[in-house]
C-alpha positions, 0 to 999 in steps of 0.5 A, a space after each residue: 496153502 492151496 488155491 488158485 484164482 478165477 480171472 486168470 483162468 481166462 487171462 492166461 489159459 493157453 500159455 505154457 504151464 507152470 511146470 513147463 510145456 507138457 501134455 496130459 500124457 507126460 503127466 500121466 507117465 510121471 505120476 500115474 501107473 500105466 496099468 491104471 486106466 482113469 475114466 473121465 468121470 474119475 478125473 472129474 471126481 478127483 478134481 472135485 476132491 482136490 477142490 474140497 481138500 485145498 479149500 479146507 486148508 485155511 480153516 484147518 490151519 486156524 483150527 490148529 492155531 486154536 488147539 495149541 498156539 504155542 506149538 502150531 505156528 506158521 513156521 512149524 506147520 509149513 516146515 512139517 508139511 514141506 518135510 512130508 513133501 520132501 519124502 513123498 514127491 521124490 517117490 511120486 516123481 522119481 523119473 524127473 529126478 534122474 541125472 540125465 533129466 537134471 543135466 538138461 536144466 541150465 544154470 539160469 533155469 536153476 537160478 530162476 527155479 530156486 527164486 521161484 521156489 523161495 517165493 512160492 514155498 517160503 515167502 508166500 505161505 509165510 505171509 498167508 499163514 501169518 494173515 490167518 493169525 490176525 484175520 478170519 478165513 472169510 476176510 482172507 478169502 475176500 482179500 485173496 481175490 486181489 490175486 486174480 487182478 495181479 495175474 491179469 496185470 502181470 499177463 498184460 505186462 509180461 505175457 502181452 495178453 489181450 484182455 476181454 471186456 468181460 475180464 476187465 469189467 470183472 477185475 474192476 468189480 473185484 477191486 471195488 468190492 474188496 476196497 469197499 469191504 476193507 473201508 468198512 471192516 478195517 478200523 485199526 492197525 491190528 485190523 489191517 494186518 491180516 489183509 496186508 499179509 494176505 496181499 503180500 502173499 498174493 504178490 509172492 505167489 503171483 510173481 512166482 507163477 509168472 517167473 516159473 512160467 518161463 521154465 519151459 524145460 523144467 519138469 513138474 517133478 523137479 519143481 515140486 521137489 525143489 519147492 519142498 526142499 526150499 520150504 523145509 530149509 527155510 522154515 527149519 532156519 526160521 524155527 531155530 531163529 524164532 524159537 531159540 535154537 535147540 528149543 525150536 528143533 525139539 518143538 519141531 520134532 515133538 510127537 505132539 506136533 507130528 500126531 497132527 502134521 503127519 495126517 495134515 501132510 499126507 492128506 493136504 499135501 500128498 493126496 491133494 496134489 495127487 488127485 489134482 494131477 489126475 484131474 489135470 490129466 483127465 478134465 478138459 480146460 473148460 471144466 478146470 477153468 470153471 471149476 477153480 472159480 468155486 474155491 472162494 465160496 468153498 473157503 467161506 463154506 468150510 469156515 462156517 462148517 469147521 470153525 463155526 464162524 458167523 459172518 458179519 453183515 459186511 462179510 455176507 454182503 461182500 461174499 454174495 457180490 464176489 460169488 456173483 462175480 465168480 459165477 459170471 467168470 465161470 459162465 464166461 469161461 464155459 460160454 467162450 472156452 479158450 480156443 488156443 488149447 487142445 481139449 485134453 491138454 493142460 497148460 496154465 500156471 493159474 491152474 496150480 493149487 497151493 496145497 502146502 
């Protein structure tokens, strides 16, 4: 699944990237053919396309649930998408998988990478897709704003970041807004399942980002491939356990499933991650930081357009308030851009979109 948050764009921007310390030129050499000259407008176009792709994912997943709830489960969708990643990412990042590169990674880094991949590709997405079985895309998008607060707390505790007054005020407003919304909308245990699973997924994703931040020498390609491999193994095992052995495997490799998942994987996993990489290369940090704040309203928009969702009065109110907060975050980032980061260099884990 794919997203990032807004407050951490201000709180963490300028730190080491999720994939280690690498410049835009490093990403280009690993992922984009050297003969291809990508202009700035093309990079910004790829950034917009990446946002449009990843913001659709929750609505697309709920559509698959409606098509065949017995076939399209959280396990089958995540397993198939990670399998596509296992095929595509080694081709795209083949230089990062050379024996010489793998030998540079220490045993401790392998352990941290494995645990981070488990959180990011297995536990986090499992909670997120399970939440979509119990709640609307709009409610999940609202509760996901807690992730920005998670990252701010983590950055303050573990990265010794000094938070601006603007950042603190926005964080308080986000928490207050979400709690008031939940107080109005949650009336039973069944209503609470979706928001709880969403919060759990946020903890998993945030913990993974903070953990992976310390892997300075690990390349972007190795991180991507490791996540795909761990996700595939985890969800293969879960499918076998939950669907009783051979029955689960036959479902996982059924033609009907892959008629949908091959396109899901190529579009939402491969294309999404590829155009996102180009965007990281070509766009300035200010553009990236301000742009990712649009994911929340985009998720609500796709929910209405794809699913035909009619927001409740409380969802409309909280959406308007959160969009205003998101807009203020974007304005703050544009007005006071990070000074610690070179203009053409991207280095921040909060700018990683969750696309599987």
